C-alpha positions in Angstrom: -9.3 9.5 -2.3 -8.9 8.1 -5.6 -4.8 8.3 -5.4 -2.8 5.2 -5.1 0.2 6.1 -4.0 2.9 4.1 -2.5 6.3 4.5 -1.4 9.2 2.9 -2.8 13.2 3.4 -2.5 14.3 0.6 -4.9 13.0 2.5 -8.5 11.8 -0.4 -9.9 8.7 -1.6 -9.1 5.5 0.3 -9.5 3.2 0.1 -6.7 -0.5 0.7 -7.0 -3.7 -0.6 -5.5 -4.9 -2.8 -8.1 -4.1 -5.8 -9.4 -1.2 -6.2 -11.6 -0.4 -9.8 -11.6 2.8 -9.3 -9.7 3.5 -12.5 -7.8 5.8 -11.5 -5.6 3.7 -8.7 -3.7 0.9 -9.4 -1.6 -2.0 -7.4 -1.6 -3.2 -6.1 1.9 -6.4 -4.7 3.0 -6.9 -2.4 6.1 -9.7 -2.2 8.7 -11.4 0.7 6.9 -11.2 -1.1 3.2 -7.8 0.6 1.6 -6.1 -1.5 -0.3 -2.4 -1.5 -0.8 0.4 -3.7 -2.2 3.2 -4.7 0.3 6.6 -6.3 -1.1 8.3 -8.8 0.4 9.9 -7.2 3.7 7.9 -4.6 3.6 4.7 -5.2 4.5 5.3 -3.8 7.9 6.5 -0.6 6.8 3.6 -0.5 4.4 1.1 -1.4 6.8 2.4 2.2 8.6 2.4 4.1 5.8 -1.2 3.1 4.8 -2.8 3.8 8.4 -0.5 7.4 8.4 -2.2 8.1 5.4 -5.6 7.2 6.5 -5.4 9.1 9.6 -4.4 11.9 7.4 -7.7 11.5 5.0 -9.6 11.6 8.3 -10.7 7.8 8.3 -9.3 7.4 11.6 
């Protein structure tokens, strides 16, 4: 589980699980400790994607 993948469709923003100092994004953590960055307006979509990713990895 070392990958930090995040779906993006804006083509200009690289998303990762690290602190990149981007004040326009919000770092969230799931109940299972998976960190992800949610851009404004994309938090729900990211949350759903991360939950599905965790489920695929057997964390749920």
